[in-house]
N, C-alpha and C positions, 0 to 999 in steps of 0.2 A: 668398187667403192672409191670415189674420188679422193677421200681423205687418207686412205690407207698408207700411201707412200709419203705423205706430207708430215706425218708426226708419228712418234712412237708412243704417244700418250695412250695408255690402255683404257683409261676412262672415256676418252673421246671415241676410241674405236668401239667400245661397248655401247655408247650412246648412239652412234651412227648405225651400228648393227641392229639395235633395238628399233630405231626409226625405220630402217629398211623392212623390218618385220611388221611394224605397226605405225604407219604414217600418221594416224590420228593421235598418236602420243607425242606429237611435236610440241616442244617447249621453245617458242621462238627466241626468247631471251638467251637460253642456253645454247641454241644453235648459233646465234650471232657471236656469242662468246667463243665458242669452239672455232668458228670460221676466222674470227679475228686473231685467235692464238696462232694459227698457221699462216695467216695473211690472206686478206680478201682476194688480192690479185692472183696469188699462187693457187688458191682454191678454185677461183673462177676459171683459170686456164686449164687446170686439171679436169674440172667438171665438164668444160666444153669439149675437151679431148675425149672423155669417156662417152659423152652424149653423141659426138660425131662418130666415134668408132662403132657405136651400137645403133646408128641411123635413127636417133631419136630427135624429132623436131618439136621443140618446146618454145619456139619463138612466139611471144604474145602477139595477138592479132593487131594491137595498136602499133607495135614496132614493125611488123610485117607491112602494115598499111603505110607507115611513114617511109619505109625503104622503097616500096613500090612507087609512092609519090615522088620521091627524090630521083629514082631511076627514070621516071617519065619526064621530069624536068631536065635531066641531063641528056636525053636522047634528042 
């Protein structure tokens, strides 16, 4: 879990554990509050490291397309 080492707040840990068990229970406003409390940049970096470690590719198609376009322009 990406949030685990970023905060010792037990309520946040409980919410993220519950979300891992039931993603449909997502409360977007609460999620954003929790991420803001640890720092969006710190959370993003940690999440990226976790995803990379687990070989998870979650790049949205529009971003992948934009990167492919830019790569083509640079070649």
